[in-house]
TIGU-112843 format. One line per 2 residues: number of its first residue (from 1); their letters; for each residue y, x, z of N, C-alpha, C. Coordinates in Angstrom, 1 decimal. Each point is the difference from the previous one (the first is absolute). Layout:
BEGIN
NUM) A) Y X Z Y X Z Y X Z | ...
//
This chain:
BEGIN
1) ME) -35.0 -9.8 37.0 -0.7 -0.1 1.3 0.1 1.3 0.8 | 0.3 -0.2 1.3 0.1 1.2 0.9 -1.1 -0.1 1.1
3) TV) -0.5 1.1 0.4 -1.0 0.0 1.0 0.3 1.1 1.1 | -0.5 -0.3 1.2 0.0 1.0 1.0 -1.4 0.5 0.2
5) ED) -0.2 1.3 -0.2 -1.4 0.5 0.0 -0.7 -0.4 1.3 | -1.2 -0.5 -0.1 -0.8 -0.4 1.2 -0.8 1.3 0.5
7) QG) -0.3 0.0 1.2 -0.6 1.1 0.7 -1.4 -0.2 0.3 | -0.8 -0.6 -0.8 -1.4 -0.2 0.2 -0.3 -1.4 0.6
9) GD) -1.2 -0.5 -0.1 -0.4 -1.3 0.5 0.4 -1.1 -0.9 | -0.2 -1.2 0.3 0.4 -1.1 -0.8 1.5 -0.1 -0.2
11) AI) 0.4 -0.4 -1.1 1.5 -0.1 -0.3 0.4 -1.4 0.1 | 1.3 -0.2 0.4 0.6 -1.3 0.0 1.2 0.1 -1.0
13) QF) 0.3 -1.0 -0.7 1.0 0.0 -1.0 1.1 -1.1 0.4 | 1.3 0.4 -0.3 1.1 -0.9 0.2 0.7 -0.2 -1.3
15) LV) 0.3 -1.3 -0.3 0.8 -0.3 -1.2 1.4 -0.2 0.4 | 0.9 0.8 -0.5 1.5 -0.1 0.4 0.8 0.0 -1.3
17) GQ) 1.3 -0.4 0.2 0.9 0.1 -1.1 -0.4 -0.7 -1.3 | 0.3 0.6 -1.1 -0.4 -0.5 -1.3 -1.3 0.6 -0.5
19) GQ) -1.1 -0.5 0.7 -1.3 0.4 -0.4 -0.5 1.4 0.4 | 0.7 0.6 1.0 -0.3 1.3 0.5 -1.2 -0.2 1.0
21) VL) -0.9 1.0 0.0 -1.2 0.1 0.8 0.1 1.2 0.9 | -0.1 -0.2 1.3 0.0 1.2 1.0 -1.4 -0.1 0.6
23) TA) -0.6 1.2 0.1 -1.4 0.1 0.6 0.0 1.0 1.2 | -0.8 -0.4 1.0 -0.1 0.8 1.2 -1.4 -0.1 0.5
25) SR) -0.4 1.0 0.8 -1.3 0.0 0.7 0.0 -1.1 1.1 | -1.0 -0.8 0.1 -0.1 -1.0 1.0 -0.1 0.7 1.4
27) DI) -0.9 1.0 0.1 -0.2 0.6 1.3 1.3 0.6 0.5 | 0.7 0.8 -0.8 1.2 0.7 0.4 1.1 -1.0 0.3
29) LA) 0.2 -1.0 -0.9 1.1 -0.9 0.2 -0.2 -0.9 1.3 | -1.3 -0.3 0.3 -0.3 -0.8 1.2 0.4 0.6 1.3
31) SC) 0.1 1.4 0.0 0.4 0.7 1.2 1.5 0.0 0.3 | 0.7 -0.5 -1.0 1.5 0.1 0.1 0.6 -1.2 0.8
33) SP) -0.6 -1.1 0.0 0.6 -1.2 0.7 -1.0 -1.1 0.1 | 0.1 -0.9 1.0 -0.9 -1.1 0.1 0.0 -0.9 -1.2
35) VF) 1.1 -0.2 -0.6 0.1 -0.8 -1.2 -0.9 0.6 -1.1 | 0.2 1.2 -0.3 -0.8 0.7 -1.0 -1.4 0.0 0.3
37) HA) -0.3 0.2 1.3 -1.4 -0.1 0.5 -0.7 -1.3 -0.4 | 0.7 -1.1 0.3 -0.5 -1.3 -0.2 -0.2 -0.2 -1.5
39) MC) 1.0 0.5 -0.8 -0.1 -0.2 -1.5 -1.2 0.8 -0.6 | -0.2 1.2 0.6 -1.0 0.9 -0.6 -1.4 -0.1 0.5
41) LG) -0.1 -0.2 1.3 -1.3 0.1 0.7 -0.4 -1.2 0.9 | 1.0 -0.9 0.1 -0.3 -1.2 0.9 -0.9 -1.0 -0.6
43) PL) -0.4 -1.0 0.8 -1.0 -1.0 -0.5 0.6 -0.8 -1.2 | 1.3 -0.1 -0.1 0.6 -0.7 -1.1 0.6 1.0 -1.0
45) AE) -0.5 1.2 -0.1 0.5 1.1 -0.9 0.2 -0.5 -1.4 | 1.0 0.5 -0.6 0.3 -0.4 -1.4 -1.0 0.7 -1.0
47) AG) -0.7 -0.8 -0.8 -1.0 0.5 -0.9 0.6 0.5 -1.3 | 1.0 -0.8 -0.5 0.6 0.3 -1.3 1.4 0.6 0.2
49) PV) 0.7 0.2 -1.1 1.4 0.5 0.1 0.9 -0.9 0.9 | 0.8 0.6 0.8 0.9 -0.8 0.9 1.4 -0.1 -0.7
51) EV) 0.4 -1.2 -0.2 1.3 -0.2 -0.6 1.1 0.1 1.1 | 1.0 0.8 -0.3 1.1 0.2 1.0 1.3 -0.3 -0.7
53) PD) 0.5 -1.2 -0.1 1.2 -0.3 -0.7 1.3 0.3 0.7 | -0.1 0.1 1.4 1.3 0.1 0.7 0.3 1.5 0.5
55) VS) -0.8 1.0 -0.4 0.3 1.3 0.4 0.2 0.9 -1.3 | 1.0 0.8 0.0 0.3 0.8 -1.2 -1.1 1.0 -0.2
57) PT) -0.3 0.3 -1.3 -1.0 1.0 -0.3 0.2 1.3 0.6 | 1.3 0.5 0.0 0.3 1.3 0.6 -0.3 0.0 1.5
59) AL) 0.4 -1.1 0.7 -0.3 0.0 1.5 -1.4 0.0 0.3 | -0.8 -0.8 -0.7 -1.5 0.0 0.3 -0.6 1.3 -0.4
61) EQ) 0.4 0.6 -1.1 -0.6 1.2 -0.4 0.3 1.1 1.0 | 1.2 0.0 0.6 0.3 0.9 1.1 -0.9 -0.1 1.2
63) LL) -0.3 -1.3 0.3 -0.9 -0.3 1.2 -1.4 0.5 -0.3 | -0.5 -0.2 -1.2 -1.3 0.4 -0.4 -0.1 1.5 -0.1
65) RR) 1.0 0.6 -0.5 0.0 1.5 -0.1 0.1 0.6 1.4 | 0.7 -0.6 0.9 0.1 0.5 1.3 -1.4 -0.1 0.7
67) AA) -0.7 -1.1 -0.3 -1.4 -0.1 0.6 -0.9 1.0 -0.6 | 0.2 0.4 -1.2 -0.9 0.9 -0.7 0.2 1.5 0.4
69) TG) 1.3 0.3 0.2 0.4 1.4 0.3 0.4 0.3 1.4 | 0.5 -1.0 0.7 0.5 0.2 1.4 1.4 0.5 0.0
71) EP) 0.6 0.1 -1.2 1.4 0.5 0.0 1.0 -1.0 0.4 | 1.1 0.3 0.7 1.0 -1.0 0.4 0.6 -0.6 -1.2
73) VL) 0.4 -1.3 0.2 0.7 -0.7 -1.0 1.5 -0.1 0.3 | 0.8 0.5 -0.9 1.5 0.1 0.2 0.7 -0.7 -1.2
75) PS) 0.6 -1.2 0.2 0.7 -0.6 -1.1 1.2 0.8 -0.4 | 0.4 -0.1 -1.3 1.1 0.8 -0.5 1.3 -0.8 -0.2
77) SI) 0.0 -1.3 0.4 1.2 -0.8 -0.1 -0.1 -1.2 0.9 | 1.1 -0.7 0.2 0.0 -1.2 0.9 -1.0 -1.1 -0.6
79) DE) 0.1 -0.2 -1.3 -0.8 -1.0 -0.6 -1.5 0.3 0.1 | -0.3 1.3 -0.2 -1.4 0.4 0.1 -0.5 -0.1 1.5
81) GC) 0.9 0.3 0.9 -0.3 -0.1 1.4 -0.3 -1.4 0.4 | 0.8 -1.0 -0.5 -0.2 -1.4 0.3 -1.3 -0.5 -0.6
83) EL) -0.3 0.4 -1.2 -1.3 -0.4 -0.6 -1.2 0.6 0.7 | 0.1 1.2 0.5 -1.1 0.7 0.7 -0.1 -0.6 1.4
85) LY) 1.1 -0.3 0.6 -0.1 -0.6 1.3 -0.7 -1.4 0.0 | 0.4 -0.8 -1.1 -0.7 -1.3 -0.1 -1.5 0.2 -0.2
87) AA) -0.4 1.0 -0.8 -1.4 0.2 -0.3 -0.7 0.5 1.3 | 0.6 0.9 0.7 -0.6 0.5 1.2 -0.2 -1.0 1.1
89) KK) 1.0 -1.0 0.1 -0.1 -1.1 0.9 -1.2 -0.9 -0.4 | -0.1 -0.3 -1.3 -1.0 -0.9 -0.5 -1.4 0.5 0.3
91) YL) -0.2 1.3 -0.1 -1.3 0.6 0.2 -0.1 0.7 1.4 | 1.0 -0.2 0.9 -0.1 0.6 1.3 -0.2 1.5 0.0
93) VD) 0.7 0.7 -0.8 0.0 1.5 0.0 1.2 0.4 0.8 | -0.2 0.0 1.3 1.2 0.1 1.0 0.8 1.3 -0.2
95) DV) -0.7 1.1 -0.2 0.8 1.3 0.0 0.9 0.0 -1.2 | -0.4 -0.5 -1.2 0.8 -0.1 -1.1 1.2 -1.0 0.2
97) AS) -0.3 -1.1 0.6 1.0 -1.0 0.3 1.1 0.7 0.9 | -0.4 0.7 1.0 0.9 0.6 0.9 0.9 1.1 -0.7
99) TC) -0.6 0.7 -0.9 0.8 1.0 -0.7 1.0 -0.7 -0.9 | -0.4 -1.1 -0.7 0.9 -0.7 -0.8 1.2 -0.6 0.8
101) RD) -0.3 -0.5 1.1 1.1 -0.6 0.9 1.0 1.1 0.3 | -0.5 1.2 0.4 1.0 1.0 0.4 0.8 0.5 -1.2
103) II) -0.6 0.1 -1.2 0.7 0.5 -1.2 1.0 -1.0 -0.4 | -0.4 -1.3 -0.1 0.9 -1.0 -0.5 1.2 -0.1 1.0
105) GE) -0.2 0.0 1.3 1.0 -0.1 1.0 1.0 1.2 -0.1 | -0.5 1.1 -0.4 0.8 1.2 -0.1 0.8 0.0 -1.3
107) WV) -0.5 -0.5 -1.1 0.6 0.0 -1.3 0.9 -1.2 -0.3 | -0.2 -1.1 0.7 0.8 -1.2 -0.4 1.5 0.2 0.2
109) GP) 0.7 -0.5 -1.0 1.5 0.2 0.1 0.7 -1.3 -0.4 | 1.3 0.1 -0.2 0.8 -1.2 -0.4 -0.5 -0.7 -1.3
111) HD) -0.4 0.9 -0.9 -0.4 -0.5 -1.3 -1.2 -1.0 0.0 | -1.0 0.3 0.9 -1.2 -0.8 0.0 -0.3 -0.6 1.4
113) AC) 0.9 0.0 0.9 -0.2 -0.6 1.3 -0.4 -1.4 0.0 | 0.7 -0.8 -0.8 -0.3 -1.5 0.0 -1.3 -0.2 -0.6
115) RV) -0.4 0.7 -1.1 -1.3 -0.2 -0.7 -1.1 0.4 1.0 | 0.2 1.1 0.7 -1.1 0.5 0.9 -0.1 -1.0 1.2
117) LE) 1.1 -0.5 0.4 0.0 -1.0 1.1 -0.8 -1.2 -0.4 | 0.2 -0.5 -1.2 -0.8 -1.2 -0.6 -1.5 0.4 0.0
119) FA) -0.3 1.2 -0.5 -1.4 0.4 0.0 -0.6 0.1 1.4 | 0.7 0.7 0.9 -0.5 0.2 1.3 -0.3 -1.3 0.7
121) ES) 0.9 -1.0 -0.1 -0.3 -1.3 0.6 -1.1 -0.7 -0.6 | -0.2 0.2 -1.3 -1.1 -0.7 -0.7 -1.4 0.5 0.4
123) VD) 0.0 1.2 0.5 -1.3 0.6 0.4 -0.1 0.2 1.6 | 0.9 -0.7 0.7 0.1 0.0 1.4 0.2 1.4 0.6
125) EL) 0.8 0.8 -0.6 0.3 1.4 0.5 1.3 -0.2 0.8 | -0.1 -0.4 1.2 1.2 -0.4 0.7 0.9 1.2 0.4
127) AL) -0.6 1.2 0.3 0.8 1.2 0.4 0.7 0.5 -1.2 | -0.6 0.0 -1.2 0.6 0.4 -1.2 1.1 -0.9 -0.4
129) AE) -0.2 -1.3 0.2 1.0 -1.0 -0.3 1.2 0.2 0.9 | -0.2 0.3 1.3 1.1 0.2 0.9 0.8 1.3 -0.4
131) TC) -0.7 1.0 -0.5 0.7 1.2 -0.4 0.9 -0.3 -1.2 | -0.5 -0.8 -0.9 0.8 -0.4 -1.2 1.2 -0.9 0.4
133) LE) -0.2 -0.9 0.9 1.0 -0.9 0.5 1.2 0.8 0.7 | -0.4 0.9 0.8 1.0 0.8 0.7 0.8 0.9 -1.0
135) LI) -0.7 0.5 -1.1 0.7 0.8 -1.0 1.0 -0.9 -0.7 | -0.4 -1.3 -0.4 0.8 -0.9 -0.7 1.3 -0.3 0.9
137) RR) -0.2 -0.2 1.3 1.2 -0.2 0.8 0.9 1.2 0.1 | -0.6 1.1 0.3 0.7 1.3 0.2 0.8 0.4 -1.2
139) RA) -0.6 -0.1 -1.2 0.5 0.5 -1.2 0.3 -1.2 -1.0 | 0.5 -1.1 0.6 0.2 -1.2 -0.8 1.0 0.2 -1.1
141) RE) 1.0 0.8 0.2 1.0 0.2 -1.1 -0.7 0.6 -1.2 | -0.9 0.9 0.2 -0.7 0.7 -1.2 -1.0 -1.0 -0.6
143) VL) -0.8 -0.7 0.9 -1.0 -1.0 -0.5 0.6 -1.0 -0.8 | 1.1 -0.6 0.4 0.7 -1.1 -0.7 0.6 0.4 -1.4
145) KE) 0.3 1.3 -0.1 0.6 0.5 -1.2 -1.1 0.5 -1.0 | -1.2 0.1 0.4 -1.1 0.4 -0.9 -0.2 -1.0 -1.1
147) ES) -0.2 0.5 -1.2 -0.3 -0.9 -1.1 -1.3 -0.8 0.2 | -0.9 0.6 0.7 -1.3 -0.7 0.3 0.2 -1.2 0.9
149) FS) 1.1 -0.1 0.7 0.2 -1.1 0.9 0.2 -1.3 -0.7 | 0.5 0.0 -1.2 0.1 -1.2 -0.8 -1.3 -0.6 -0.5
151) EV) -1.1 0.8 0.2 -1.3 -0.5 -0.5 -0.9 -0.4 1.2 | 0.5 0.0 1.2 -0.9 -0.3 1.2 -0.3 -1.5 -0.1
153) GR) -1.0 -0.4 0.6 -0.4 -1.4 0.0 1.0 -0.9 0.8 | -0.1 -1.3 -0.3 1.0 -0.9 0.7 -0.2 0.0 1.5
155) TM) -1.3 0.1 0.5 -0.3 0.0 1.4 0.6 1.2 0.6 | -0.1 1.2 -0.6 0.5 1.2 0.5 1.6 0.0 0.1
157) LG) 0.6 -0.6 -1.1 1.4 -0.1 0.1 0.5 -0.9 1.1 | -0.7 -1.1 0.3 0.3 -0.8 1.1 -0.1 0.7 1.3
159) RV) -1.1 0.8 0.2 -0.1 0.8 1.2 1.2 0.9 0.3 | 0.4 0.7 -1.1 1.1 0.9 0.1 1.3 -0.7 0.4
161) LD) 0.2 -1.2 -0.7 1.2 -0.7 0.3 0.0 -0.7 1.4 | -1.2 -0.2 0.6 -0.1 -0.5 1.3 0.3 1.0 1.1
163) DG) -0.1 1.3 -0.4 0.1 1.1 1.0 1.4 0.3 0.5 | 0.3 -0.2 1.2 1.3 0.3 0.5 0.2 1.5 0.4
165) RL) -1.0 0.8 -0.1 0.1 1.4 0.4 0.1 1.0 -1.1 | 0.4 -0.5 -1.2 0.2 0.8 -1.1 1.2 0.9 0.2
167) EV) -0.1 1.3 -0.2 1.2 0.9 0.2 0.8 0.0 -1.3 | 0.9 -0.9 -0.2 0.8 0.0 -1.2 1.5 0.1 0.4
169) DS) 0.8 0.4 -0.9 1.5 0.1 0.2 0.6 -1.4 0.3 | -0.5 -0.9 -0.8 0.5 -1.4 0.2 -1.0 -0.9 -0.7
171) EV) 0.2 -1.3 0.1 -0.8 -1.0 -0.8 0.2 0.2 -1.5 | 1.0 0.7 -0.4 0.2 0.2 -1.4 -1.3 0.7 -0.6
173) DV) -0.5 0.9 0.7 -1.2 0.7 -0.5 -1.2 -0.9 -0.2 | -0.1 -1.0 0.9 -1.1 -0.9 -0.1 0.2 -1.0 -1.1
175) IE) 1.3 -0.5 -0.1 0.3 -1.0 -1.1 -0.2 0.6 -1.3 | 0.5 1.2 -0.2 -0.1 0.7 -1.3 -1.5 0.2 -0.4
177) AA) -0.8 0.3 1.0 -1.5 0.2 -0.3 -0.6 -1.3 -0.4 | 0.3 -1.1 0.8 -0.5 -1.3 -0.3 0.4 -0.5 -1.4
179) NR) 1.3 0.4 -0.3 0.5 -0.4 -1.4 -0.7 0.7 -1.1 | -0.3 1.3 0.2 -0.8 0.7 -1.0 -1.4 -0.5 -0.1
181) WA) -0.6 -0.4 1.1 -1.3 -0.6 -0.1 0.0 -1.3 -0.8 | 1.1 -0.8 0.3 0.1 -1.3 -0.7 0.2 0.2 -1.5
183) EG) 0.8 1.0 -0.3 0.2 0.3 -1.5 -1.3 0.4 -0.6 | -0.8 0.8 0.6 -1.3 0.3 -0.5 -0.9 -1.2 -0.2
185) AC) 0.0 -0.9 1.0 -0.8 -1.2 0.0 0.5 -0.9 -1.2 | 1.3 -0.1 -0.2 0.5 -0.8 -1.1 -0.5 0.6 -1.4
187) KR) 0.1 1.3 -0.1 -0.5 0.6 -1.3 -1.5 -0.2 -0.2 | -0.7 0.1 1.1 -1.5 -0.2 -0.2 -0.3 -1.4 -0.4
189) RG) 0.9 -0.9 0.4 -0.3 -1.4 -0.4 0.8 -0.4 -1.3 | 0.7 0.9 -0.6 0.7 -0.3 -1.2 1.2 -0.8 0.2
191) LP) 0.6 0.1 1.2 1.2 -0.8 0.3 1.3 0.9 -0.1 | 1.1 -0.6 -0.4 1.3 0.8 0.1 0.3 0.4 1.5
193) TT) 0.5 1.1 0.2 0.3 0.5 1.4 1.3 -0.5 0.5 | 0.2 -1.3 -0.1 1.2 -0.6 0.6 -0.1 -0.2 1.5
195) GP) 1.1 -0.2 0.6 0.0 -0.2 1.5 -0.9 -1.2 0.4 | 0.1 -1.2 -0.6 -0.8 -1.1 0.4 -1.5 0.3 -0.3
197) NR) -0.3 0.7 -1.0 -1.5 0.4 -0.3 -0.5 1.0 1.0 | 0.9 1.0 0.4 -0.5 0.9 1.0 -0.2 -0.6 1.3
199) RA) 0.9 -0.9 0.4 -0.1 -0.8 1.2 -1.3 -0.9 0.0 | -0.2 -0.6 -1.2 -1.2 -0.8 -0.1 -1.3 0.7 0.2
201) VL) -0.1 1.3 -0.5 -1.2 0.7 0.1 -0.2 0.6 1.4 | 1.2 0.2 0.7 -0.1 0.4 1.4 -0.5 -1.2 0.9
203) GS) 0.4 -1.2 -0.4 -0.4 -1.2 0.8 0.3 0.1 1.4 | -0.9 -0.2 0.9 0.2 0.0 1.4 0.4 1.4 0.5
205) LF) -0.3 1.0 -0.7 0.4 1.4 0.4 1.5 0.2 0.0 | 0.7 -0.8 -0.8 1.4 0.1 0.1 0.6 -0.3 1.4
207) GK) -0.7 -0.9 0.7 0.5 -0.4 1.3 -0.3 1.1 1.1 | -0.6 1.1 -0.4 -0.2 1.2 0.9 1.1 1.0 -0.1
209) LR) 0.9 -0.1 -1.0 1.0 1.0 -0.2 1.2 -0.3 0.9 | 0.4 1.0 0.8 1.0 -0.2 1.0 1.4 0.1 -0.5
211) FL) 0.4 -0.9 -0.9 1.4 0.1 -0.5 1.0 -0.1 1.1 | -0.3 -0.7 1.1 1.0 -0.2 1.0 0.2 1.2 0.9
213) SL) -0.8 1.1 -0.2 0.2 1.2 0.7 0.9 1.0 -0.7 | 0.4 -0.4 -1.2 0.9 0.9 -0.8 1.4 0.0 0.5
215) RG) 0.7 1.1 0.0 1.4 0.1 0.4 0.8 -0.2 -1.3 | 1.3 -0.3 0.2 0.8 -0.4 -1.1 0.0 1.0 -1.2
217) TE) 0.1 1.3 0.3 0.0 1.0 -1.1 -1.3 0.1 -0.7 | -1.1 -0.5 0.6 -1.3 0.1 -0.6 -0.3 -1.1 -1.0
219) LF) 0.8 -1.1 0.1 -0.2 -1.2 -0.8 0.3 0.3 -1.5 | 1.0 0.7 -0.3 0.5 0.1 -1.4 -0.8 0.9 -0.9
221) PS) -0.5 1.2 0.4 -0.8 0.7 -0.9 -1.4 -0.5 -0.1 | -0.4 -0.9 0.9 -1.4 -0.5 0.0 -0.1 -1.4 -0.5
223) VT) 0.6 -1.0 0.7 -0.3 -1.4 -0.3 0.8 -0.5 -1.2 | 1.3 0.4 -0.2 0.7 -0.6 -1.1 -0.4 0.5 -1.3
225) ER) -0.7 1.2 -0.1 -0.5 0.5 -1.2 -1.3 -0.6 -0.4 | -0.6 -0.7 1.0 -1.3 -0.7 -0.3 0.2 -1.4 0.5
227) DL) -0.3 -0.9 -0.9 0.3 -1.5 0.3 -1.2 -0.6 0.6 | -0.5 0.6 1.1 -1.1 -0.7 0.7 0.5 -1.1 0.9
229) LT) 1.3 0.1 0.4 0.5 -1.0 0.9 0.8 -1.1 -0.8 | 0.0 -1.2 0.5 0.9 -1.0 -0.5 1.4 0.3 0.5
231) LD) 1.0 -0.6 -0.6 1.4 0.2 0.5 0.1 -0.5 1.5 | -0.5 -1.1 0.3 0.0 -0.5 1.4 -0.6 1.0 1.0
233) EF) -1.2 0.6 -0.4 -0.7 0.9 0.8 0.9 1.3 0.1 | 0.6 0.5 -1.0 0.8 1.2 0.0 1.2 -0.2 1.0
235) HA) 0.6 -1.2 -0.1 1.1 -0.3 0.9 -0.5 0.0 1.5 | -1.2 -0.6 0.2 -0.5 -0.1 1.3 -0.3 1.4 0.6
237) VL) -0.5 0.9 -0.9 -0.2 1.4 0.4 1.3 0.7 0.4 | 1.0 -0.2 -0.9 1.3 0.6 0.3 0.6 -0.6 1.3
239) ER) -0.1 -1.3 0.3 0.5 -0.5 1.2 -0.7 0.6 1.2 | -1.3 0.1 -0.1 -0.8 0.5 1.2 0.4 1.5 0.2
241) SA) 0.1 0.7 -1.1 0.3 1.5 0.1 1.4 0.1 0.6 | 1.0 -0.8 -0.5 1.4 0.1 0.4 0.3 -0.7 1.3
243) RV) -1.0 -0.7 0.6 0.3 -0.7 1.2 1.2 -0.9 0.0 | 0.0 -0.9 -1.0 1.2 -0.9 -0.1 0.1 -0.9 1.2
245) CG) 1.2 -0.1 0.5 0.2 -0.9 1.2 -0.2 -1.4 -0.4 | -0.3 -0.8 1.0 -0.1 -1.5 -0.3 -1.3 -0.5 0.6
247) DP) -0.6 -1.0 -0.6 -1.3 -0.6 0.5 -1.1 1.1 0.0 | -1.0 -0.2 0.9 -1.1 0.9 0.0 -0.6 0.0 -1.4
249) WR) -0.5 1.2 -0.4 -0.5 0.2 -1.3 -1.4 -0.6 -0.1 | -0.4 -0.6 -1.1 -1.3 -0.6 -0.2 -0.6 0.6 -1.3
251) PL) -1.2 0.6 0.1 -0.6 0.6 -1.2 -0.3 -1.1 -1.0 | 0.0 0.4 -1.3 -0.5 -0.9 -1.1 -1.5 0.0 -0.1
253) PG) -0.6 -1.1 -0.4 -1.4 0.0 -0.2 -0.4 1.0 -1.1 | -1.0 0.8 0.2 -0.5 0.9 -1.0 0.5 1.4 0.3
255) LC) 1.1 0.2 0.8 0.4 1.3 0.4 -0.7 0.4 1.3 | -0.4 1.3 0.0 -0.6 0.5 1.3 1.0 0.0 1.1
257) AV) -0.3 -0.6 1.1 1.0 -0.1 1.1 0.1 1.2 0.9 | -0.8 1.1 -0.3 0.0 1.2 0.8 1.3 0.8 -0.3
259) VE) 0.7 0.3 1.0 1.2 0.8 -0.2 -0.1 1.4 0.5 | -1.1 0.4 0.6 -0.2 1.4 0.5 -0.3 0.9 -1.2
261) RR) 0.5 1.2 0.1 -0.3 1.0 -0.9 -1.4 0.6 0.3 | -0.7 0.5 -1.0 -1.3 0.6 0.1 0.0 1.4 0.6
263) GA) -1.1 0.4 0.6 -0.2 1.3 0.4 0.8 0.4 1.2 | 0.3 1.3 0.1 0.7 0.6 1.1 1.4 -0.5 0.1
265) RR) 0.6 -0.5 -1.1 1.4 -0.5 0.0 0.1 -1.5 0.2 | -1.1 -0.6 0.5 0.0 -1.4 0.2 1.1 -0.5 0.9
267) GP) 0.5 -1.2 -0.2 1.0 -0.5 0.8 0.9 -1.0 -0.8 | 0.8 -0.8 0.6 0.9 -0.9 -0.7 0.9 0.8 -1.0
269) SE) 0.2 -0.6 -1.2 0.8 0.6 -0.9 1.5 -0.2 0.4 | 0.9 0.9 -0.4 1.4 -0.1 0.2 0.7 0.2 -1.3
271) FS) 1.0 -0.8 -0.2 0.8 0.1 -1.2 0.9 1.2 0.0 | 0.2 0.6 -1.2 0.9 1.1 -0.1 0.7 -0.1 -1.3
273) YA) 1.3 0.3 0.0 0.8 0.0 -1.2 0.0 1.4 -0.7 | -0.7 1.0 0.6 -0.1 1.3 -0.6 -0.4 0.0 -1.5
275) GL) 0.9 0.6 -0.8 -0.3 0.1 -1.4 0.4 -1.2 -0.8 | 0.5 -1.1 0.6 0.4 -1.2 -0.7 1.6 0.0 -0.2
277) SR) 0.4 -0.5 -1.1 1.5 0.0 -0.3 0.5 -1.5 0.2 | -0.9 -0.9 -0.1 0.3 -1.4 0.2 -0.9 -0.7 0.9
279) CP) 0.5 -1.1 0.6 -0.9 -0.8 0.9 -1.1 -0.6 -0.8 | -1.3 0.1 0.4 -1.1 -0.6 -0.8 0.0 -1.5 -0.1
281) MC) 0.7 -0.7 0.9 0.0 -1.4 0.0 1.2 -0.6 -0.8 | 1.2 0.5 0.2 1.1 -0.6 -0.7 0.7 0.9 -1.0
283) GS) -0.4 1.2 -0.1 0.6 0.9 -1.0 1.3 0.6 0.4 | 0.5 -0.2 1.2 1.3 0.5 0.4 -0.1 1.6 0.1
285) PL) 1.1 0.7 -0.4 0.1 1.4 0.1 -0.2 0.4 1.5 | -0.7 1.1 0.2 -0.3 0.4 1.4 0.7 1.2 0.5
287) AD) 1.1 0.4 -0.7 0.8 1.2 0.3 0.5 0.0 1.5 | 0.4 -1.2 0.5 0.5 -0.1 1.3 -1.0 0.1 1.1
289) LR) -1.3 -0.1 -0.4 -1.0 0.0 1.1 -0.3 1.2 0.7 | 0.7 1.1 -0.4 -0.1 1.3 0.8 0.6 -0.3 1.4
291) TR) 1.0 -0.8 0.0 0.6 -0.3 1.3 -0.4 -1.3 0.6 | -0.2 -1.0 -0.8 -0.3 -1.4 0.5 -1.5 -0.2 0.1
293) ER) -0.8 0.6 -0.9 -1.5 -0.2 0.0 -0.3 -1.5 0.0 | 0.7 -0.8 -0.8 -0.2 -1.4 0.0 0.6 -0.6 -1.3
295) CF) -0.8 -0.9 -0.6 0.6 -0.8 -1.1 0.4 -1.3 0.5 | 1.3 -0.2 0.0 0.5 -1.3 0.6 -0.1 -1.2 -0.9
297) RC) -0.2 0.3 -1.3 -0.1 -1.1 -0.9 -1.3 -0.8 0.2 | -1.1 0.7 0.1 -1.3 -0.7 0.3 -0.6 0.3 1.3
299) RI) 0.8 0.7 0.9 -0.4 0.2 1.4 -1.2 0.8 0.2 | -0.3 0.9 -0.9 -1.1 1.0 0.2 0.6 1.1 0.9
301) N) -0.8 0.3 1.0 0.4 1.1 0.9 -1.2 0.8 0.4
//
């Protein structure tokens, strides 16, 4: 059992965590916020111990100690800051909430941006949420490579995949991050991490991956090493990337039809033979393309 020393007058008790009891002076606590005032001295004041299942013991203890001593409350980590912000909002302790907002906004980085964004939206902290969203966009390459990204919720993954303002080198960064997330989801479900299983756990989120924005040289280290695409889909991506002459191109069902690249480099993709020794469609040697820049066998140009 843990307690916060009361400063005279009748005491109020809070039951938190695993049987922990926190105690505070009703008179002193009532002066800290209208919520505490109603709980301690209002017409419907709590007579017995108050059960608080949704606030961490540490966060509530900090609020009660701040009421008793007047000392400022400073979280020591992002997680503690989020817990304390939630508690401060619940009990309308505005100065503590403001301090937590500032500290979280200053400390948040690529490792925890998605998690903090989820938290901020769940407690209607729109300014903090916007700070996280801008960080995710601006530092998307780092965010997507973080180990923690494979553990974000499905809704958060969908939000990231929907965002056309992510500053990434190419869609390869996004596809690889989604693939790692799908691998983690398969393992959590006890499924083999095969291509069909990874695609199945992605479900509708697969349709948000912009395969059609990939350039020819980006297809091989990314897509062919991961069997997320069917053979027909892979050929369709190649045809779109290579701009094959002939009838107007039509996307296959299930493939995202967006061809723009994300972020500052957005725009239609262009095929390039750079780094390739053979034509990706027909396998013909490409040695002569330095002068011709065209594969006559399959008419890729």
